[in-house]
C-alpha positions in Angstrom: 40.3 23.2 38.5 38.1 25.3 40.8 36.3 26.8 37.8 35.7 23.3 36.4 34.2 22.2 39.7 31.9 25.3 39.9 30.7 24.7 36.3 30.1 21.0 37.1 28.2 21.9 40.3 26.1 24.5 38.4 25.2 21.9 35.7 24.2 19.4 38.4 22.1 22.0 40.1 20.3 22.8 36.8 19.8 19.2 36.2 18.2 18.7 39.6 15.9 21.6 39.0 14.7 20.0 35.8 14.5 16.5 37.3 10.7 16.5 36.9 10.7 17.5 33.2 9.6 14.6 30.9 12.9 14.6 29.0 14.9 14.3 32.2 12.6 11.6 33.5 12.8 9.6 30.3 16.6 9.9 30.3 16.8 8.6 33.8 14.4 5.8 33.1 16.4 4.6 30.1 19.7 4.8 31.9 18.3 2.9 35.0 16.7 0.2 32.9 19.9 -0.4 30.8 22.0 -0.5 34.0 19.7 -2.9 35.8 19.6 -5.2 32.8 23.4 -5.2 32.6 23.7 -6.0 36.3 21.2 -8.9 36.1 22.9 -10.2 32.9 26.3 -10.2 34.6 25.0 -12.7 37.2 23.0 -14.8 34.8 24.9 -14.8 31.5 28.2 -16.7 31.0 29.6 -13.9 28.8 32.1 -11.6 30.5 30.5 -8.4 28.9 26.7 -9.0 28.4 26.1 -5.8 26.5 23.1 -7.2 24.6 20.9 -6.9 27.7 21.3 -3.1 28.2 21.0 -2.6 24.4 17.7 -4.4 24.3 16.5 -2.6 27.4 17.2 0.8 25.7 15.3 -0.3 22.6 12.3 -1.3 24.7 12.1 1.4 27.3 12.2 4.3 24.9 8.5 4.0 24.1 5.3 5.1 26.0 3.4 2.6 28.2 0.6 2.4 25.6 3.1 1.7 22.8 4.8 -0.9 25.1 1.6 -2.8 25.5 0.4 -2.5 21.9 3.7 -2.8 20.0 6.2 -4.0 22.6 5.8 -7.7 21.5 6.7 -6.8 17.9 9.6 -4.7 19.1 11.0 -7.6 21.2 10.4 -10.0 18.4 12.4 -7.8 16.1 15.3 -7.6 18.5 15.3 -11.3 19.2 15.2 -12.1 15.5 18.1 -9.7 14.8 20.1 -11.2 17.7 19.5 -14.8 16.5 20.6 -13.8 13.0 23.7 -12.0 14.3 24.6 -15.0 16.4 24.4 -17.4 13.4 26.5 -15.2 11.2 29.0 -14.5 13.9 29.5 -18.2 14.6 29.8 -19.1 10.9 31.5 -16.3 9.0 32.2 -13.4 11.4 32.0 -9.8 10.3 33.1 -8.9 6.8 31.8 -6.6 4.1 30.0 -9.3 2.3 28.6 -10.9 5.5 27.3 -7.5 6.5 25.4 -7.3 3.3 24.0 -10.8 3.8 23.0 -10.1 7.3 21.0 -7.0 6.3 19.3 -9.0 3.5 18.5 -11.9 5.8 17.3 -9.6 8.6 14.9 -7.7 6.3 13.5 -10.9 4.9 13.1 -12.5 8.3 11.5 -9.3 9.6 8.6 -9.8 7.1 8.3 -13.5 8.0 8.0 -13.0 11.7 5.4 -10.1 11.1 7.0 -7.4 13.2 5.2 -4.8 11.0 6.8 -1.3 11.3 9.9 -2.8 13.1 11.2 -4.7 10.1 14.2 -2.3 9.8 14.9 -2.8 13.5 15.7 -6.5 12.9 18.6 -5.5 10.6 19.6 -2.7 13.0 19.7 -5.0 16.0 21.6 -7.7 14.0 24.2 -5.2 12.9 24.6 -3.8 16.4 24.7 -7.2 18.1 27.1 -8.6 15.5 29.7 -6.1 16.7 29.6 -7.4 20.3 28.9 -11.1 19.6 31.8 -11.9 17.2 34.0 -12.6 20.2 31.5 -14.6 22.1 31.5 -18.3 22.5 28.0 -19.1 23.7 25.3 -18.3 21.2 22.4 -18.8 23.6 23.9 -16.5 26.1 23.0 -13.6 23.7 19.4 -14.8 23.5 19.3 -14.9 27.3 20.7 -11.4 27.5 18.1 -10.2 25.0 15.3 -11.6 27.1 16.7 -10.1 30.2 16.9 -6.7 28.6 13.4 -7.1 27.2 11.9 -8.1 30.6 13.7 -5.2 32.3 12.6 -2.7 29.7 9.0 -3.8 29.8 9.1 -3.9 33.6 10.5 -0.4 33.7 7.6 0.9 31.7 5.1 -0.7 34.0 6.8 0.0 37.4 8.0 3.4 36.4 5.5 4.7 33.8 6.8 6.9 31.1 6.5 10.7 31.6 3.2 12.3 30.8 3.6 14.9 28.0 0.4 16.7 28.7 2.2 19.8 29.9 4.3 20.1 26.8 1.2 19.7 24.6 -0.7 22.3 26.6 2.2 24.7 26.3 2.3 24.2 22.6 -1.4 25.0 22.3 -1.0 28.2 24.4 2.0 29.3 22.3 -0.1 28.7 19.2 -2.9 30.8 20.5 -0.5 33.6 21.5 1.0 33.6 17.9 -2.5 34.0 16.6 -3.1 36.8 19.0 -0.1 38.7 17.9 -1.0 38.3 14.2 -4.6 39.5 14.9 -3.3 42.6 16.7 -1.1 43.5 13.8 -3.9 43.0 11.3 -6.2 45.2 13.5 -3.6 48.0 13.8 -3.0 48.1 10.0 -6.7 47.9 9.2 -7.4 51.0 11.2 -5.2 53.1 8.9 -3.9 53.2 5.3 -2.8 49.6 4.6 -0.6 49.2 1.4 -1.4 46.1 -0.6 2.1 44.5 0.0 1.7 44.9 3.8 -1.7 43.2 3.8 -0.2 40.4 1.6 2.6 40.0 4.1 0.0 39.4 6.9 -1.7 36.9 4.6 1.5 34.9 4.3 1.9 35.0 8.1 -1.6 33.6 8.5 -0.7 30.8 6.0 2.4 29.9 8.0 0.2 29.1 11.0 -0.6 25.9 9.2 2.9 24.7 9.9 2.5 25.6 13.6 -0.7 23.6 13.7 1.2 20.5 12.4 3.8 20.8 15.1 1.2 21.3 17.9 -0.7 18.2 16.5 2.5 16.1 16.8 3.0 17.3 20.4 -0.6 16.4 21.2 -0.3 13.0 19.7 2.7 12.3 21.9 0.7 13.5 24.9 -2.3 11.3 23.9 0.0 8.2 23.7 1.5 9.0 27.1 -2.0 9.2 28.7 -3.3 5.9 27.4 -3.2 3.1 29.9 -0.9 5.2 32.2 -1.7 4.3 35.9 -0.5 7.8 37.0 -3.3 9.5 35.0 -6.9 9.6 36.0 -9.6 10.3 33.4 -7.1 10.0 30.6 -9.9 10.0 28.0 -11.3 13.3 29.2 -7.8 14.9 29.1 -7.3 13.7 25.5 -10.7 14.8 24.3 -10.4 18.2 25.9 -7.1 18.9 24.3 -8.0 17.4 20.9 -11.3 19.4 20.7 -9.4 22.5 21.8 -6.8 22.1 19.1 -9.6 21.5 16.5 -11.2 24.7 17.5 -8.0 26.6 17.2 -7.4 25.0 13.8 -10.8 26.2 12.6 -10.0 29.7 13.9 -6.6 29.6 12.1 -8.4 28.9 8.8 -10.9 31.7 9.4 -8.1 34.0 10.3 -6.4 33.2 7.0 -9.6 33.9 5.1 -10.0 37.2 7.0 -6.4 38.2 6.0 -7.3 37.3 2.4 -10.4 39.5 2.5 -8.4 42.5 3.9 -5.7 41.9 1.3 -8.3 41.9 -1.5 -9.9 45.1 0.0 -6.5 46.8 0.2 -5.9 45.9 -3.5 -9.2 47.4 -4.6 -9.1 50.6 -2.5 -5.4 51.5 -2.6 -4.3 54.2 -1.9 -7.5 54.9 0.0 -7.9 53.6 3.6 -9.7 50.3 4.0 -12.4 51.7 6.2 -13.7 55.0 7.6 -11.6 56.1 10.6 -14.4 55.3 13.1 -15.1 51.8 11.6 -11.3 51.1 11.4 -10.9 51.9 15.1 -13.8 49.7 16.1 -12.5 46.8 13.9 -9.1 47.2 15.6 -10.8 47.0 19.0 -12.8 44.0 17.9 -9.8 42.0 16.7 -8.0 42.8 19.9 -10.8 41.5 22.0 -11.2 38.4 19.9 -7.4 37.8 20.1 -7.6 38.0 23.9 -10.5 35.5 23.8 -8.4 33.0 21.8 -5.7 33.0 24.4 -8.3 32.6 27.2 -9.7 29.7 25.3 -6.3 28.0 25.0 -5.8 28.6 28.8 -9.2 27.0 29.5 -8.6 23.8 27.5 -5.1 23.3 29.1 -6.1 24.0 32.7 -6.5 20.9 35.0 -7.6 22.4 38.3 -11.4 22.8 38.5 -11.3 26.1 40.2 -8.8 27.6 37.7 -10.9 26.1 34.8 -14.0 27.8 36.2 -12.2 31.1 36.4 -10.8 30.7 32.9 -14.3 29.9 31.6 -15.8 33.0 33.3 -13.0 35.2 31.8 -13.6 33.7 28.3 -17.4 34.3 28.5 -16.9 37.9 29.6 -14.4 38.5 26.8 -16.7 37.0 24.2 -19.6 39.1 25.5 -17.6 42.2 25.1 -16.5 41.1 21.6 -20.1 40.4 20.6 -21.1 43.9 21.6 -18.2 45.4 19.7 -19.2 43.3 16.7 -22.7 44.6 16.7 -21.3 48.2 16.8 -19.0 47.4 13.9 -22.0 45.9 11.9 -23.9 49.1 12.3 -20.9 51.2 11.1 -20.3 48.9 8.1 -24.0 49.3 7.2 -23.8 53.0 7.3 -20.6 53.0 5.3 -22.0 50.7 2.6 -25.0 52.9 2.3 -22.7 55.9 1.6 -20.3 53.9 -0.7 -21.4 50.5 -2.0 -18.0 49.6 -3.4 -16.6 46.3 -2.2 -19.7 45.8 0.1 -19.2 42.1 -0.2 -15.7 42.3 1.4 -17.1 44.4 4.3 -19.6 41.6 4.9 -17.0 38.9 4.6 -14.8 40.6 7.2 -17.8 40.8 9.6 -18.9 37.2 9.0 -15.4 35.8 9.5 -14.9 37.6 12.8 -18.4 36.4 13.8 -17.3 32.8 12.9 -14.4 32.9 15.3 -16.6 34.2 18.1 -19.1 31.4 17.5 -16.3 28.8 17.5 -15.0 30.0 20.9 -18.4 30.1 22.5 -18.4 28.1 25.8 -21.8 26.4 25.0 -20.6 25.4 21.6 -17.4 24.0 23.2 -19.3 22.0 25.9 -21.7 20.5 23.3 -18.8 19.5 21.1 -16.9 18.0 24.0 -19.8 15.9 25.0 -20.3 14.7 21.5 -16.7 13.7 21.2 -16.7 11.9 24.5 -19.8 9.9 23.4 -18.1 9.1 20.1 -14.9 7.9 21.7 -16.8 5.8 24.3 -18.8 4.2 21.5 -15.7 3.4 19.5 -14.1 1.9 22.5 -17.0 -0.4 23.0 -17.0 -1.4 19.4 -13.3 -2.2 19.4 -13.5 -4.3 22.6 -17.0 -5.9 22.6 -15.8 -8.8 24.8 -14.6 -6.4 27.5 -17.9 -4.5 27.2 -19.9 -7.6 27.7 -17.8 -8.7 30.6 -18.4 -5.4 32.3 -22.1 -5.7 31.8 -22.1 -9.2 33.2 -20.3 -8.3 36.4 -22.5 -5.3 37.0 -25.1 -5.7 39.7 -28.5 -5.7 38.1 -30.4 -2.4 38.5 -33.3 -4.1 40.4 -30.9 -5.4 43.0 -29.1 -2.1 43.3 -32.4 -0.3 43.9 -33.4 -3.0 46.5 -30.0 -2.6 48.2 -30.3 1.2 48.3 -33.8 1.2 49.7 -34.1 2.2 53.4 -34.2 -0.7 55.9 -37.8 0.2 57.0 -39.2 -0.2 53.5 -37.4 -3.5 53.1 -39.0 -4.8 56.4 -42.4 -3.6 55.2 -42.1 -5.8 52.1 
């Protein structure tokens, strides 16, 4: 018994340590909303066990605040439609195998009629779930009341207690992606400095291709973070956060494509030159150094785009600029060595040039000035699209603004106003 208590205490302690993690916060929000909905329903509903209220609260509170505002109405409509269908069937025929088939058919048809869009299956799901708890009920409208209670509590929980912000998880995914790219570039550099068998170079090419799957996973995490930032009162400058992360991921995706092309060029070179080494010893050593420096710059870039604090961001940008400067100097040195090597042996000169141009492309993509320019362009584009989507809101903002002439007059010194 003592061991069980110690294990339970350890579990509670670990849970308390993780209480600020988004998954824990979301779990607590869902549990609290369902419990509050049940307590309210117990006092307002004539049913002895108003389980529909917590069920509806769970269905509503498990979305982000942005999704609650944009799709919450359709979700609630789907739940209400399913509950009404279940009430009708439970009062007429009860639950049998053939009534279950009919309720699914009717729910899917009604879902299209009430225009709940992507929540059509949820009408049938809600009807089936509610049918199990309503077949013993006597008051049909009590279930509708419970559904409304659960919906109101669920929506209120999303407003009063905003959903967790997944920005940290998205940033961590981006940094992990950058570190995987770094490890691959380090291995490619080490192997390029010596004798690289064709099968080994081909294995690195397959690793580079697998990075595409990692990009998809990071993109999914970033989309979740973007939804959690939209209309969230706990987040300031949500658009800026979204654009910074999105442009950062786009840059890493471009670098991933270039890295895959670089691995393909080295694979072709290994096939043509086997069993000879890919490069002269000196050029191979400089290429290894260059790939190591570029790999470090990729990680610094990921840290830069995921850093919130201004001072830390400035430090990360300075470190990235310094690493890119060092890599550019090493690139120039490698270009000279490649030129001398091609002059001695012109075989596969195009592959030497391809390797140099691909590394140069990554350096250009990571450049801080290029990133700033792209960030500003993306911010302008998002702002313009926002104005086009909501022209009425834009016109309202323009109408309530103080005219520029009045602002200038208001800001003029008092002496100048007296003189006029």
